Phi, psi and omega in degrees: 000316179297321179295320180297317179297321180294319180295318180295318179297321179295321180295316179296318179299319180296318180299318179294320181294324180301322182245044184270351183297139180268354180269151180297316181297320180294322178297321179296317180296317180292328177298315179298319179296317181297319179294321182296316183271355177078032181265097184294324180295313179297321180300313181297320179297318179299316181295321179291339179263018171097007179296144179279118183300339181252016180298149182234148175276189184296340178264006179082008182282132176260170177299322179296322178295319176301315181296317183292328183277348183234011177060037174275084187297317182295322178296313180300317181298317180295316181295319179294322179296335180261014171091023179301139180285116184281345185249006176294147182247149176275187184293342177265004178080021181258143172259173177301325181297323178300314181297315182292319181293317180297322185271354176081029182267087188299316182299315181291321176303315180301315181293321180293317179297318180298334180262012173095019178300137180284107184284349180248012175298153181235148172283172179300342177256014172088005179286138171256169177299325179295316178299318180296316180298320180292322180302326185253010172076027182268084187297319181296322179289322175305313181297316180301312184296316181294318179301328181262021169103007178294137179287113188292334182253017177300143181244147173275187185290349175262007179079013182269138175259175176301320180296320179302314180293316182296320179293319181295320185268356173085027180268085186298322181295320178294317178302315179303314182291322179293319178299316181297335182261012172093023179297141179286114183295332188248015175297140180239161181276184180294344177248017172084005180286129172268169177300323180295316179299318181290324176295319179293321179298331186249015173062041177258084187298315182298323180289323175304312180296317178303311185295317180295318179298332181269002175111010178294140179284111185292339182251015177299144180245146175275187183291346176271357181081020181256142174261173176301323181296322178300314181296317181295320180292318181292325184271356177080025181270084186299320181297318179295316178303314179302313182296318181293315179297318180298335182256016171097017177299139180284106184285348181249010175297156181235148173286172179299344177251020170086006180283141172257169177300325179295317178297317180297313180298322180292315181303326183261004171078029182263089185295324180295323179286323175304313180299316181294320180295319178297318178297334179269015175079028174293141179285110185288345182252013178298143181247145173275185184290349175265005179077017181259142178257175176300320180298322178299316180292321179298317179293318181294329181263000178074028180270082185299319181298316180292324176301316180296320179297316181294315181296320178299329180273002176104011179294143181236000000 
């Protein structure tokens, strides 16, 4: 008991020492330090001694931003109760909400929104809090932000939406919530990638199915003229190929240089995908712009098994 009292006394003494400066500038500096390390006692002492609740360090960071970036809920609550500005930005153009949303701190996000945080504010590269939450798979925060007015189809400077990031990174729960809130299935990025193409590129089968069921165009092409099926066939993602074909992917579509999914699968030696494409009515004698067929590539690469599969299907 005596030891506990001594420890408590030491903590109180430390808190007082942190904010012992009698100057206004010193109090502000100590306030930032108290928020950073999560010392609620020191923080209160600093505020009572005249520290500016909205003071910023050389990087533009406020005490509220420190609290938001480290999940110091009690610190954030105290600062908000004393009028901290929820929408002030640091030198990188970030608000406290950006830090909390990126890190998945649901309680702090809730408190910031309740105090008027701008849910549609953007960083200098166009990221919103919703995009950040989606990038890191924070489904509950995604839901909170949309419920409080976040624009579900907002794009960053690369043309990516929250759905685009979630589909690319494989966050199925986030994708589900975005779809339920009206996300545009066919929005594309600055290079023409749709959420479906990005899910296919990264072998996220469940998300591919989700997106198609919600209305994604299975045959959409990016700026390179590639569909989701081309990427799946080239990368050897047999499950994705199966899902796309089952949902109407054009197995005889061609890239700008005449390649079909069958030619791509053959070139990279994926016999299972070759078999699936043929079963889905792929033209085994289709030629690319160099006049080469899948059989030509199989022979050139020494893929005897694929040659047999193609010949059995009528390749010449």
